[in-house]
N, C-alpha and C positions, 0 to 999 in steps of 0.2 A: 335115675333110678327109680325103679318099683317103689311107691310107696312103702309097702310091707316088709319091705326090706332095708328101710331105714334103720339104723343101730345107733343107739346113743352111745357116745363114745366112753362115759363113766361105768354105766350101769350093764351095757354089752346086751339090752334087754329090745326086744323089738317094738317100736313106736305103734300104736293103732293111729288108723286113719285120722281119728279127730284130734287126737292129742298132737298128729303131725301139723295139721292143720293150723293149731292154735298157737305153735311154738312159731311156725312161719309168720302169721300175723304180727305174733309179740318183736320177730325180727324186724319186718318193716314197721310197726309204728307199735311202742311199749307203753305200758301204765294206762290210768285211769282216766276217766274223762279231765277230773279236776287236776289231778297231780298228773301233767304226763312228762316221762322222762324222752330225752331225746330220741328222735326215730333212730334206727340201723340206720337208714339211707344217710342221715346226716355226717357219720364218718367218711362216706364217699363224697357228700357236696363240699363239704368243709365251709360251710357257709353260716353267716351272721343270721341272726333274726331283726327282723324288724314287722313294724305293724302292718296289717294287709290295708290294702289303697280303700279310701272312701269312695261308695257309691254317691252320685249325684244325689243331693236332694235330700242325704242320709241325715236323721236324727240319732245322736249318739246316745241319748236318754233314752230312745223309745226302741230302740233294738234289744232283742233278747240278749242275755247276759252269756254268750257263746265264747269259751276261747278258743279264738282262733290263729294258728302259728303260721307265720308266712314267710317264706324266703325271697330275698332280691334275687330275680331270676336274672337279669343283665349281669350280675356280680360272681356268676355259677363258672369257675372253667370246667370246662366238661372234656377239654383234650390235654395234649401234654403241650405246655407253652412255648416250649422250643419246637415245635412245629409248624410249618409256614403255610400249611394247607388251609383250607377254608372250617371256621370251627361249625360243627355241628350238635344237635341235641338229640342224643342218644333216648332211645326210649326205655319207660320204666322195665322192659323185660331185660334192657342189658344190664339197668342198673341191679336188678336182683341177679344176676347173674356174676358181676363182679362183687356181689357179696356173698359168692361160691354157697350159694342154696341151691338144693336139688327139688326142682317141683315136679309134679304130672303136668302133661302136654296141653289138659284142656281143661275149661274151668267145669265142665261138666263132671269130671271127676274129683275136683276139689270144691265143691259148692260152697265152702265155708271160710274162702278168704276173699276177701271184698274187692282186691284189685283185678282179679278174674272174674267174679262178678259184674262190676263197672265196664269191663275191659270189652269182655267178650258177649256178655248177654245182654246187656243194656245198649253196648255197641258204643261207648265214648270215644274218641279219638286222643292219639298221643297228647296231643295239645291240651284236652281238657284233663287229662290224667294228671299232666304236671301242675295245672292249675289248682286241682284237688288237693295236691302235693304241698304246693306251695302255702294255700289258703286255707284249709281245710283237712292239713295231713292227716287229724286222729279219725276220719270218716274211714280210713284203710285198717284201723281197727277193729272197726266193728264187723261183724258175722252177715254173711251175705243173705240170711234168714231175716235178719232187723232192716237191712236194705230196702230188701223186694217187698216187707210189710208197709215201708215209709213211701214208695215210691208207686204202690198200688191203690193206697191212701189218695194220693196225689190224680193218678190216672182214672180211678171209677168216679172219684167227686168230680172231675174236670173236664172227663173225656180227652183225655191227651192220648194223641198220638204218640209212637215212639220217636218220631222228629222231636215234638214238643218237648218230652221228657229230656233229651238232651241238650236244646236248648236252654232248658231252665236251669240244666245241673253245671253247663258251662258258664251260663251269665252268674251263678248263684250258686258256688258248691257249697257254701255252708247250710243251706236247705236241707242236705244229708245229716246235720246234727241236729235238727228238731225231731222231737219225738212224734211219731205217727198220733198216738192218741190223746198226749196233754198238747199239743202244741198246733200241727197242719190240720186234724179235723176238727178243732174247736175254731181255729182261723178261719177255715172254711165257712162252718155254718154261721157264724158271725158275720162276715161279709154277705152273705146269701140273704140272710135275715136283715141286717142293717140297712140293705140298698135293696133288697129285693133281685136278686142278680139271678140269672140263667147261667145253666152251666157255661155256654157258648159267652154270654158275658165275661163271666168268671176265668174261664180259658184266656180269652183276651187279654185282661188284663195281667194275669200272672206270667203267660209265656214272653209278655213284652217289659213286664218289669217283678221280676219274680221274689225281689228282695223285699216288696208287702207281706211277703209270708214270715219277716223277720221281725215284725214290728208286734207288741203287744197288744193285747185287746183293747185297754184303755187309751192308748196311742190312736188306736186304729177309729174307735168311736169320737174321738175329740175331732177328728178332720170331719168324719158325717155331720156330727153337730154343729161345725162352723158352718157346713154350705146350706145345712136346713135351718140352721137357729139363727146363727149370727147375718147369714147374707140372704137367707129367706127364699134358699130354692127347696122345690119340692124332691119328694124321695125319686121320682121320675126324672127329674131334672138333675139331680145329684148324682143318679146313676149313668144317663147320659155322658153328663162331663167326664166322669173318672172313668168311665169305657175307655169312651175317646182320647184321652190323655191320662194313663195311669200315675206320670208322675204326680199328678195331685194328690195321691194318697202317701208319697215318698216325702212332701214338703212339711217343715215342719208349722205348727200352728202357730205359737208365740212368734218365732224369731221371721216367719218366713209369709205364711197366708197373711195373717191381721197386719202387719205392717205395710204390705203392698195393697190390700184393701182399703187399710185406713188412708194412706197417701193418695189413690184415687176417688176417694168419697169426702174426704176432708180436705185435704189440700185443693186439690183440684176441682173443687165443689162439683163433682157428678153425681147425682142423685142414684139410691140404692136401686131404685126400678131401673135407670139408664146403666149402670153398672152389671147389673143382673145380665139383662142384654147383651151387652158389649162381652162378658167373660163366657154366654152361651155361643156365640160366634168365636170367640177365641179363647179357651181356656187356658191358653199360654200367657196370658197376662197377669193370672196370677202367679207364675213362675219367674218372672224377672226381677232380675235386683232394682233395687229402688234408687240406689244412689250410683249403679253404673249403667242403668237404662234407662227407669223410667224418668227419671229427674233430668237427664240428659237430653232427651227426646222431647217431653212435653213441655217441660218450663226452657230449658236454655236453648233449644231450638224455634217451637213452635212460638211459646210466649214471649221469651225477651227476644230472638232474631225477628220472628215473623209479624211479631205485636198482635198474636192471637189473644183473645178472651177466652175466661173457663167455658163459656157456652160455645166457644167455636170448637174447643179441644174434642168437649162431648159431641160436638156433632161430626165431626171429623173420624172418631173413635167408633160411634155408631153406624156409621158408613162402612169405614174399613180399620176394624181393630187391627188387621194384620199389620197395619204400618208400623208396629213395635217390633213385626218379627225381621223388619229389614236392618240392616246393620248400620249406623250412622255416617263412621268415617268413609266406609267402600261405598255405600249407597246413596244414602239422602242427602248427605252434604255434599258430592262431586254434581249431582241432578240440580240442588239449587244455586249453586255458583254458577254452572250453565245459563239457569234461568236470569238471573238476577246480575250477571257479567256482560256475558256473551249475548244473550235477548235482551238485556236492560230492562226488565222488566224491574221495579220497586218492591221491597218486602211485603207491602201490602197486596199491591196486585197479583205478588206471587203466592200470599196466603188466599187470597181469592180463585185463584186458577187450583189449590190443592182442595178447596172445600166445595168447587164445584165437578173438580174430579179427582175425587179421595184416591182412587187406584194408580195416582200417578206415579207412586214409586215400583207398581210393579212391571214397569217397562225398564227396560234399560238405557242407560244413557246414550249409546250407539243408537240404539232403535229412535230414541227421541231426535237426535242429529240426521239422523237419516231423512226421516218425515221433512225435519225443517231443509234440507237440502232439496229436497223434492219438490216443496213449495218453493222454494227461492230460484233454482238454476232449472228444473223440469217444466216447473208451470210458470215460468218466468215473474215471481213477484217481486218487490222491491222487501225491503230489509220491513217498515212499517207495515205492509198490509200482510207480512208473514206473521209479525208481533198480533196484528189484530186478530187474525184466525187462532193463534194458539190461545189468543186470552177470550176468544168467546166459545171458541169449540176446543179445549183441551182434548178431549178425547178423541180428537183427530190423530194423536200422535200414538196410538195403540193401530191405526189403520195401516192395511198393507198397501206396495205401490198398485197391486191389482185391483183393491178395492176403491181406492183412489179415483186411477185412471178409469174403471168401469163408469163412475158416478159421474165423473168430467165429461165423459161420452155422452152419457145418457142424456143429461141438461143441454149438451149441444144438439145434439138428435134430434131431441123432443121436440125442443123450442126453436129449432135453426137460428142457434147462435154462433156467432163468430168468437174467435180465441178470446179477444177483449172484453167482450161480452159476459162470457162465460166466466171470466177474473171477477168484472165488477160484480156479477152474481154472487160469486162463493165471497169472495171481501164481505159483502155489504150482508151477509148471510151463510156465516161458516155452518150454521148448525146443520143446513142441507147434507153436511158430508157424511154426519152420522146417522142420517135415515138410511133406510133397508132400501 
């Protein structure tokens, strides 16, 4: 029906376009920000309320105190339970239709309706619209003008594309709750000034982890102070760290960053200078759990099982800090068991191999077995000879068959050696295989 023809059932008076828009907004989501009445859509969903899911590295005391209603998506019955057909998720257009509301056909005709602004003008998908309804439903009670101003502030200050805007809202719908003038703009200014960020750097951070915009100014400054004050990074180094891995700005200082730094610096006896080098190479080091990751890999495996000293651990992490990225049960332990059981290396010998070739764990167990099989069966070496090659030149496990064959052929042809003589040369000096 035409909006101008909408007649109030009691007064029989014609409603203006703006009054109709506000009534439709009220039907979709009613009430003020602090005292929300249940949305009209709740009558259709018949769903109980629960808390929105936590974000990784989220600090409960650092986020702004927005009240966000969330609905358990998987618990909603969207079709007749007696129907055996496959359940499907209806669009919000269909839901509004079930509310017996009559609306105009385009968002251009109804600029004050948040749903049509987000759906048609911003181009959000049905999935994102549902996520907004479940996690930040009160956004649908805002006017399109208010939403447009918030998005405009984000777009202008970070040079965001339309796809960037959609991605940010999809990951963090609650960003539309934030005041453009009191929250979004001041937070952008704070990050730019504190870290000397360019628009491109800021865009890279916020598109990856838009929840950064939800933290208070004090919270964000405490993280910058941790890197520049406690750890001794320069502003330029801190900027590179957080741009490369924005999750660092989502980690709690007191319960996350400080305990991890303290464990590596005090318990593992890694100097602060070396720790800065390690973190610069792999910032994720400061994001791993002390109990479930760092202690299991560094103490249980390296120190207790391989009998490494603190200086060995420091040397290993300085050379290849990405070691901490590999899963202990699925990657590290199977390779260690193969070396110490099948190839019969002692723990101290395997320690020497890891120190010679810190990137050992970057090779799959299948690849390592294949190279060992090449030496054993194609090059016709016995087990002790293969063991010597691996111990003296562990980097050979990363070489391809073609690489190994070309080097063997080069030695044979260049020095006029027969096969047995080539074997003696390679077993006597395995590092020749690592030369180009």
